[in-house]
VEXRO-979772 format. One record per atom (N, C-alpha, C): x, y, z. Coordinates in steps of 0.1 Angstrom, whole numbers, padded with zeros to 4 digits, always signed. Layout:
XYZ...
This chain:
+0136+0056+0268+0136+0054+0262+0121+0067+0259+0121+0072+0246+0107+0081+0246+0095+0071+0241+0086+0070+0249+0073+0061+0244+0062+0075+0242+0055+0065+0229+0047+0076+0220+0031+0069+0221+0023+0079+0221+0006+0078+0219+0004+0076+0210-0002+0068+0201-0004+0065+0189-0020+0066+0181-0023+0072+0175-0038+0072+0171-0039+0067+0160-0050+0051+0159-0053+0048+0145-0067+0054+0142-0069+0062+0130-0082+0069+0126-0085+0061+0116-0099+0053+0113-0104+0047+0104-0100+0032+0110-0102+0031+0127-0097+0021+0132-0109+0008+0132-0119+0014+0127-0131+0001+0123-0130-0006+0112-0125+0003+0101-0121-0004+0086-0111-0015+0088-0109-0018+0072-0101-0032+0071-0085-0026+0075-0082-0013+0070-0069-0013+0068-0066-0009+0081-0074-0003+0089-0073+0004+0102-0071-0009+0113-0081-0017+0112-0079-0032+0114-0068-0038+0122-0059-0036+0104-0050-0045+0102-0034-0036+0105-0038-0022+0107-0032-0013+0111-0024-0014+0130-0038-0019+0138-0042-0029+0152-0033-0037+0149-0032-0047+0145-0025-0060+0147-0010-0056+0141-0009-0047+0131+0006-0050+0128+0011-0039+0144+0006-0030+0147+0017-0021+0158+0016-0034+0169+0006-0045+0176+0012-0054+0184+0021-0056+0186+0028-0059+0175+0043-0062+0171+0054-0053+0165+0046-0043+0167+0061-0027+0159+0073-0032+0171+0079-0023+0163+0095-0020+0174+0091-0007+0181+0084-0002+0181+0074+0011+0183+0075+0009+0200+0081+0015+0209+0081+0019+0222+0068+0028+0223+0056+0020+0223+0039+0025+0226+0036+0026+0239+0030+0039+0246+0025+0040+0256+0015+0039+0259+0004+0042+0244-0011+0038+0244-0012+0040+0229-0020+0031+0224-0029+0034+0210-0043+0034+0214-0049+0047+0207-0059+0054+0206-0068+0055+0192-0077+0042+0193-0084+0040+0180-0096+0053+0176-0098+0055+0167-0106+0071+0166-0112+0065+0151-0128+0071+0153-0136+0070+0139-0143+0079+0140-0157+0078+0133-0163+0090+0134-0176+0085+0141-0184+0095+0144-0195+0094+0158-0199+0081+0153-0201+0079+0143-0211+0068+0142-0208+0057+0147-0193+0051+0148-0186+0041+0160-0182+0047+0173-0190+0058+0177-0188+0064+0193-0186+0054+0203-0194+0046+0203-0198+0036+0212-0190+0023+0213-0186+0022+0203-0178+0006+0198-0167+0006+0205-0160-0008+0206-0147-0008+0209-0142-0015+0198-0126-0016+0200-0119-0025+0188-0109-0029+0201-0098-0041+0193-0094-0054+0198-0074-0047+0197-0067-0042+0210-0055-0043+0208-0049-0051+0217-0046-0059+0213-0036-0067+0226-0042-0076+0236-0059-0080+0231-0062-0087+0240-0076-0076+0247-0070-0063+0250-0074-0056+0255-0090-0051+0244-0099-0044+0248-0112-0038+0243-0104-0020+0244-0105-0011+0234-0099-0006+0237-0117+0004+0228-0117+0018+0237-0130+0027+0233-0126+0032+0220-0138+0040+0213-0134+0043+0199-0136+0059+0206-0123+0068+0201-0122+0082+0205-0131+0088+0185-0142+0095+0191-0142+0101+0175-0132+0115+0175-0130+0113+0160-0123+0122+0153-0128+0135+0153-0118+0143+0160-0127+0155+0154-0116+0169+0157-0120+0181+0161-0111+0191+0166-0111+0188+0181-0096+0186+0183-0093+0186+0195-0088+0169+0202-0093+0163+0194-0093+0149+0197-0075+0145+0193-0064+0153+0191-0053+0146+0190-0039+0153+0199-0050+0165+0207-0035+0171+0219-0026+0166+0225-0034+0150+0224-0026+0143+0232-0019+0132+0225-0020+0131+0212-0013+0121+0202+0000+0127+0198+0011+0114+0197+0024+0122+0189+0021+0115+0173+0017+0106+0170+0015+0098+0157+0000+0097+0157-0006+0100+0145-0017+0095+0141-0018+0087+0123-0017+0077+0126-0025+0064+0112-0032+0067+0110-0035+0078+0095-0050+0078+0089-0054+0065+0083-0063+0062+0083-0067+0056+0073-0083+0056+0070-0088+0066+0069-0104+0071+0069-0108+0079+0053-0097+0077+0046-0105+0080+0033-0099+0096+0027-0098+0100+0015-0094+0111+0010-0098+0123+0015-0116+0126+0019-0117+0134+0024-0118+0139+0034-0121+0127+0045-0115+0127+0060-0103+0133+0061-0088+0127+0054-0078+0133+0052-0078+0147+0055-0084+0152+0041-0076+0165+0040-0088+0175+0047-0093+0167+0053-0102+0176+0066-0097+0175+0078-0092+0165+0084-0089+0163+0096-0070+0160+0103-0067+0161+0087-0049+0159+0092-0041+0174+0094-0047+0180+0086-0044+0193+0090-0045+0197+0107-0055+0197+0109-0062+0197+0122-0054+0184+0138-0051+0177+0128-0044+0168+0134-0025+0171+0136-0025+0177+0128-0005+0181+0127-0005+0193+0134-0020+0204+0133-0017+0220+0141-0017+0212+0158-0024+0202+0159-0022+0198+0174-0014+0190+0180-0004+0188+0172+0011+0186+0174+0012+0167+0173+0002+0160+0163+0005+0152+0161+0007+0149+0144+0021+0138+0144+0026+0138+0128+0013+0125+0127+0014+0125+0111+0002+0124+0108+0007+0110+0092+0006+0102+0096+0008+0096+0082-0002+0091+0075-0006+0094+0066-0020+0091+0059-0023+0082+0052-0027+0071+0049-0032+0061+0036-0039+0065+0028-0047+0076+0022-0056+0082+0012-0047+0083+0002-0049+0087-0007-0044+0097-0020-0042+0110-0019-0047+0116-0004-0054+0134-0002-0036+0138-0006-0026+0138+0001-0018+0141+0001-0006+0138-0006-0007+0125-0011+0002+0120-0020+0013+0129-0030+0004+0141-0035+0011+0146-0044+0016+0160-0042+0016+0161-0033+0018+0175-0026+0029+0177-0025+0040+0189-0027+0049+0192-0029+0061+0188-0017+0050+0194-0003+0052+0198+0008+0054+0190+0015+0048+0175+0007+0042+0160+0016+0053+0149+0013+0060+0141+0017+0069+0131+0014+0062+0120+0013+0066+0113+0001+0058+0102-0001+0071+0091+0002+0068+0080+0011+0075+0074+0013+0074+0057+0014+0081+0049+0010+0088+0038+0014+0097+0036+0019+0097+0025+0031+0114+0028+0036+0117+0022+0035+0115+0011+0024+0129+0004+0016+0134+0011+0005+0125+0023+0002+0131+0029-0010+0137+0042-0008+0130+0049+0001+0132+0064+0001+0132+0069+0017+0141+0061+0027+0141+0067+0037+0137+0081+0046+0147+0082+0036+0152+0101+0035+0144+0108+0038+0134+0105+0029+0125+0116+0023+0114+0116+0036+0115+0110+0046+0104+0110+0057+0106+0121+0068+0118+0125+0068+0128+0131+0078+0120+0152+0073+0118+0149+0062+0111+0169+0057+0096+0165+0056+0090+0165+0064+0076+0172+0067+0071+0182+0073+0070+0193+0064+0068+0207+0067+0055+0208+0076+0048+0202+0067+0033+0201+0070+0027+0190+0086+0036+0185+0087+0035+0174+0094+0027+0160+0095+0031+0161+0077+0021+0149+0073+0029+0142+0064+0032+0129+0061+0036+0119+0056+0024+0113+0052+0025+0108+0035+0019+0098+0026+0028+0088+0026+0014+0078+0023+0016+0068+0023+0008+0060+0006+0017+0055-0003+0016+0060-0017+0006+0047-0019+0000+0044-0031-0012+0031-0034-0002+0022-0030-0014+0011-0032-0007-0004-0027+0001-0009-0042-0007-0007-0050+0000-0012-0063+0010-0007-0063+0015+0007-0064+0026+0014-0060+0036+0009-0053+0031+0006-0042+0041+0003-0032+0049-0012-0036+0038-0021-0039+0050-0034-0040+0059-0036-0051+0056-0028-0063+0062-0027-0075+0071-0017-0071+0072-0007-0064+0089+0002-0063+0099-0007-0055+0089-0014-0042+0101-0025-0036+0107-0028-0042+0100-0041-0050+0110-0044-0060+0119-0045-0069+0117-0030-0073+0124-0027-0088+0132-0019-0077+0129-0016-0070+0144-0006-0070+0159-0011-0068+0162-0017-0065+0177-0026-0066+0178-0025-0078+0171-0028-0084+0172-0029-0106+0175-0015-0105+0165-0008-0099+0165+0011-0107+0181+0017-0102+0183+0005-0094+0198+0015-0085+0208+0014-0096+0208+0000-0100+0219-0005-0107+0221-0004-0122+0212-0006-0130+0205-0003-0142+0197+0007-0146+0191+0016-0139+0184+0031-0140+0173+0023-0151+0166+0023-0142+0152+0020-0154+0145+0029-0159+0144+0029-0176+0138+0040-0181+0123+0040-0188+0117+0029-0185+0103+0022-0188+0096+0011-0182+0084+0011-0175+0075+0001-0167+0062+0003-0176+0060-0014-0179+0048-0015-0181+0044-0026-0173+0031-0019-0164+0027-0031-0158+0013-0031-0160+0010-0046-0155-0006-0048-0152-0011-0053-0141-0018-0052-0133-0021-0052-0121-0031-0062-0117-0034-0071-0112-0049-0079-0107-0048-0076-0092-0057-0063-0091-0057-0063-0081-0073-0069-0069-0070-0076-0060-0080-0082-0049-0091-0070-0045-0101-0075-0044-0114-0069-0037-0112-0061-0026-0100-0067-0016-0098-0060-0003-0097-0048-0004-0089-0041-0019-0084-0026-0021-0098-0022-0017-0107-0026-0021-0123-0013-0021-0127-0018-0005-0123-0026+0000-0130-0024+0015-0135-0035+0023-0142-0035+0033-0146-0044+0038-0160-0052+0028-0167-0040+0024-0179-0042+0018-0180-0049+0004-0165-0046-0003-0165-0057-0015-0161-0069-0010-0150-0071-0003-0151-0088+0004-0162-0089+0008-0173-0088+0010-0185-0095+0016-0191-0093+0005-0193-0087-0006-0203-0091-0021-0194-0099-0027-0184-0102-0030-0174-0115-0034-0184-0121-0028-0181-0129-0019-0184-0139-0009-0198-0142-0014-0208-0131-0009-0220-0138-0015-0220-0138-0027-0219-0133-0036-0224-0132-0050-0216-0148-0056-0206-0156-0049-0201-0168-0042-0212-0179-0042-0220-0173-0030-0227-0182-0026-0238-0181-0033-0243-0168-0039-0259-0171-0044-0259-0174-0060-0245-0174-0067-0243-0184-0077-0241-0196-0076-0239-0200-0062-0240-0218-0066-0255-0224-0059-0261-0214-0056-0279-0222-0056-0286-0215-0060-0285-0210-0078-0286-0204-0085-0297-0192-0082-0288-0183-0075-0300-0168-0068-0293-0158-0078-0301-0150-0080-0291-0133-0086-0280-0131-0082-0271-0128-0085-0258-0120-0077-0259-0107-0077-0259-0106-0061-0258-0089-0058-0248-0082-0065-0250-0070-0067-0240-0057-0075-0240-0049-0069-0233-0041-0061-0233-0030-0054-0226-0020-0054-0210-0026-0054-0198-0021-0052-0193-0017-0059-0195-0026-0072-0187-0023-0087-0199-0021-0099-0194-0019-0110-0204-0017-0121-0210-0033-0123-0199-0041-0125-0208-0054-0127-0202-0066-0116-0207-0073-0119-0203-0091-0106-0188-0087-0110-0182-0090-0094-0166-0095-0091-0166-0109-0092-0173-0114-0088-0172-0129-0088-0172-0136-0101-0165-0144-0106-0161-0155-0121-0156-0143-0129-0155-0130-0125-0151-0120-0136-0135-0109-0134-0131-0104-0145-0126-0095-0144-0127-0079-0147-0127-0070-0136-0131-0055-0143-0121-0048-0144-0116-0044-0161-0103-0035-0163-0110-0023-0156-0110-0018-0142-0117-0007-0143-0112-0002-0129-0105+0001-0122-0103+0008-0109-0101+0020-0108-0111+0028-0097-0116+0041-0098-0119+0046-0113-0120+0063-0112-0126+0067-0121-0118+0068-0134-0123+0066-0147-0115+0068-0159-0110+0088-0157-0101+0087-0166-0100+0102-0164-0099+0107-0185-0096+0121-0187-0097+0125-0203-0090+0118-0211-0077+0108-0204-0066+0106-0210-0073+0089-0215-0080+0082-0208-0086+0072-0211-0080+0062-0200-0070+0068-0190-0066+0061-0184-0077+0060-0169-0075+0050-0164-0077+0052-0146-0072+0064-0141-0079+0067-0129-0071+0076-0115-0062+0063-0105-0064+0050-0105-0056+0041-0102-0039+0041-0113-0044+0039-0127-0033+0035-0132-0025+0049-0130-0030+0059-0131-0023+0075-0131-0017+0077-0119-0020+0073-0107-0014+0071-0096+0000+0066-0095-0002+0056-0107+0012+0045-0105+0022+0049-0113+0018+0064-0124+0026+0066-0131+0030+0080-0122+0026+0089-0114+0029+0098-0107+0038+0093-0095+0034+0089-0086+0038+0078-0072+0052+0078-0080+0053+0068-0091+0067+0058-0087+0075+0074-0090+0072+0078-0102+0083+0092-0099+0088+0098-0088+0075+0102-0082+0081+0112-0069+0089+0102-0059+0086+0094-0058+0096+0076-0052+0108+0076-0052+0110+0076-0069+0122+0076-0070+0130+0086-0073+0123+0100-0075+0130+0110-0075+0137+0110-0088+0126+0107-0096+0128+0104-0109+0118+0106-0121+0120+0124-0128+0110+0126-0138+0109+0122-0154+0116+0111-0152+0118+0107-0167+0113+0090-0169+0114+0087-0161+0108+0074-0159+0099+0072-0162+0095+0064-0173+0082+0066-0180+0068+0047-0174+0059+0052-0168+0054+0041-0167+0039+0044-0168+0036+0028-0179+0022+0028-0183+0016+0020-0176+0003+0012-0172-0001+0009-0163-0015+0006-0168-0021-0007-0163-0033-0009-0166-0036-0019-0156-0048-0012-0148-0050-0019-0134-0066-0024-0135-0065-0037-0130-0079-0049-0132-0080-0053-0114-0095-0050-0116-0100-0057-0100-0103-0074-0107-0097-0083-0097-0100-0096-0101-0108-0099-0088-0118-0115-0087-0119-0121-0074-0112-0130-0069-0102-0122-0062-0092-0126-0048-0096-0116-0038-0098-0122-0028-0101-0113-0013-0090-0107-0012-0073-0110-0009-0065-0107-0009-0056-0107-0016-0047-0101-0013-0031-0097-0021-0032-0091-0035-0025-0084-0039-0022-0079-0054-0010-0082-0058-0016-0088-0073-0008-0095-0079+0000-0086-0094+0010-0081-0098+0015-0073-0112+0026-0084-0116+0021-0083-0129+0027-0084-0144+0038-0073-0148+0048-0071-0144+0058-0061-0146+0073-0062-0156+0067-0054-0167+0081-0051-0180+0088-0037-0180+0098-0041-0174+0109-0031-0175+0124-0029-0190+0124-0017-0187+0135-0015-0200+0144-0007-0190+0155-0010-0188+0169-0003-0182+0176+0001-0196+0186+0015-0187+0194+0020-0198+0207+0013-0200+0211+0006-0191+0225-0002-0188+0219-0016-0191+0228-0023-0197+0229-0038-0197+0223-0047-0185+0214-0053-0187+0214-0063-0177+0221-0075-0174+0221-0080-0159+0232-0093-0161+0222-0103-0166+0225-0117-0160+0222-0130-0162+0208-0130-0151+0195-0139-0156+0187-0143-0150+0186-0146-0132+0204-0155-0134+0205-0160-0116+0212-0146-0108+0218-0137-0120+0221-0126-0112+0214-0114-0104+0203-0116-0115+0189-0109-0109+0184-0111-0101+0182-0130-0099+0171-0131-0083+0183-0130-0080+0200-0131-0075+0204-0128-0065+0203-0114-0063+0201-0105-0067+0201-0094-0063+0191-0087-0059+0177-0092-0062+0165-0092-0052+0165-0096-0046+0172-0113-0046+0171-0119-0033+0180-0109-0016+0187-0101-0021+0193-0093-0012+0185-0081-0004+0173-0078-0016+0169-0064-0017+0158-0066-0002+0160-0056+0007+0154-0052+0016+0140-0053+0013+0129-0065+0022+0115-0062+0019+0109-0073+0008+0123-0081+0001+0117-0089-0016+0121-0101-0009+0110-0111-0015+0117-0126-0007+0114-0130-0030+0124-0136-0031+0123-0145-0045+0119-0157-0043+0107-0161-0052+0104-0171-0054+0100-0178-0069+0113-0181-0074+0116-0183-0086+0120-0195-0092+0117-0202-0092+0117-0218-0097+0112-0220-0107+0108-0220-0121+0100-0223-0130+0100-0240-0132+0110-0248-0129+0111-0261-0134+0099-0274-0120+0101-0259-0110+0096-0269-0098+0080-0260-0098+0078-0256-0108+0064-0244-0106+0061-0234-0091+0075-0227-0092+0076-0221-0077+0077-0210-0084+0066-0200-0075+0057-0188-0084+0049-0182-0073+0052-0169-0069+0042-0162-0061+0026-0164-0065+0020-0168-0055+0007-0167-0056+0000-0161-0045-0015-0152-0046-0021-0141-0036-0028-0157-0027-0028-0164-0030-0036-0172-0023-0031-0182-0006-0019-0180-0008-0007-0185+0005+0001-0167+0011-0002-0160+0004+0007-0150+0007-0001-0137+0019-0014-0143+0017-0020-0133+0024-0019-0130+0041-0017-0118+0048-0013-0118+0062+0005-0120+0061+0013-0119+0052+0025-0121+0053+0029-0107+0048+0041-0103+0051+0048-0091+0049+0058-0086+0037+0065-0096+0032+0067-0095+0022+0064-0089+0010+0073-0087-0004+0067-0082-0015+0075-0094-0022+0069-0104-0029+0073-0118-0034+0073-0109-0050+0087-0121-0054+0086-0119-0069+0090-0133-0077+0087-0134-0087+0089-0149-0093+0090-0145-0112+0088-0153-0113+0088-0156-0134+0096-0142-0136+0109-0140-0132+0119-0136-0138+0124-0142-0150+0121-0136-0159+0131-0137-0175+0137-0123-0184+0141-0124-0191+0145-0116-0200+0135-0113-0208+0128-0099-0215+0121-0096-0224+0129-0105-0241+0123-0113-0246+0124-0113-0262+0121-0107-0271+0115-0090-0269+0116-0081-0283+0124-0072-0278+0130-0068-0267+0140-0054-0269+0152-0058-0263+0163-0052-0260+0172-0056-0251+0170-0044-0243+0177-0053-0230+0178-0044-0215+0163-0047-0212+0155-0059-0213+0142-0060-0211+0142-0072-0201+0129-0071-0193+0132-0080-0183+0117-0081-0175+0110-0094-0175+0098-0095-0169+0102-0097-0157+0089-0099-0148+0087-0101-0135+0074-0099-0131+0070-0108-0117+0059-0114-0120+0057-0110-0099+0051-0100-0095+0052-0094-0078+0035-0093-0070+0040-0101-0061+0029-0105-0056+0026-0097-0041+0022-0090-0031+0022-0087-0018+0003-0082-0013+0006-0091+0001-0006-0087+0007-0009-0068+0003-0018-0064+0002-0024-0053-0002-0029-0046+0012-0036-0050+0020-0036-0046+0031-0027-0046+0041-0017-0050+0044-0003-0051+0048+0008-0042+0045+0016-0050+0035+0028-0039+0028+0023-0026+0021+0011-0034+0012+0004-0018+0004-0005-0011+0014-0006-0012+0027-0010+0000+0031-0013-0002+0048-0014-0012+0059-0008-0010+0072+0003-0008+0076+0012-0023+0073+0027-0026+0075+0034-0007+0069+0030-0006+0058+0037+0006+0057+0040+0018+0063+0028+0019+0069+0026+0031+0074+0029+0033+0090+0030+0015+0093+0037+0013+0107+0051+0015+0102+0058+0010+0097+0070+0010+0088+0078+0021+0089+0068+0032+0086+0069+0049+0083+0075+0057+0098+0062+0050+0106+0065+0051+0122+0071+0048+0128+0079+0035+0126+0091+0032+0133+0103+0037+0131+0101+0040+0116+0112+0050+0113+0118+0064+0114+0105+0068+0116+0102+0084+0125+0112+0080+0137+0101+0074+0144+0103+0074+0159+0120+0067+0162+0124+0058+0156+0141+0053+0156+0150+0067+0153+0146+0070+0144+0157+0085+0139+0155+0095+0143+0144+0096+0151+0137+0110+0160+0132+0121+0154+0126+0115+0139+0122+0127+0130+0110+0130+0136+0101+0127+0145+0085+0131+0147+0081+0148+0146+0095+0154+0149+0090+0168+0143+0098+0172+0137+0103+0162+0124+0107+0165+0115+0118+0176+0113+0121+0187+0103+0130+0194+0108+0127+0211+0102
């Protein structure tokens, strides 16, 4: 059985750390894991399966012995380094937004469009946005059966989506509030503790944020459907981990009963249904951190339109929304022998 040398670029960050944890239990036959980061981390180590691994500086020449490079180092770094890594023979699986809408780069969620991973002519596969991933996983079986024509989604996104500095800032703001001190504000335009910010990323000319437009364009690309309409409002909330989404869909074909929809979703790969209203059972962020599934609850018919449905979706944004999805892509291409593409 072929073994693989896997680099994790951005290994010291929140998502990079989660990638290393996810690789520890991966189905890939791993020969070696090589953590990489910027020159600032040149003398640091990271832990993998109880062993301290030295950081390799990511740059030209660093990828010549690498089969797969998992990137989580930001869009600018990916734009610069991903083509270098691919030219040196590594298949890049990139977690940033740098390559997602490149027509020559597949945008892959293994439960939704695994076939796309084979066609990576540039040697790069893109990992979608965290909020897009959990939504398209949950909606895929409904789109396949009933054809979704319109999605309205409001996201409730945790601070870990911004990175470790945002996690620490939320904790520090809560501590400061508890003792009556001014709340430190650096990461976001306003305090995030005890607040909700209806802005994730920068505003575009149409009044939507970049995060909201990612959900529009990425959903169309993943589903290979340029007719599906997506209207998103992305909100940052003071939770440490896991993104939540309130999703309303309208379908072309009539929808079955809520009970049948629960059954369809429960049978879908990567989805777990938690939906017992009488028992107050529904997904919540506080106990889903560190888990791999996309959880769905609050399933109910829309009272205002025919063929309308409401759902509540929760998933760990560092795992399924980032690290896990990237590792699942790596598992897919190694299992299918698609590392070299077509």
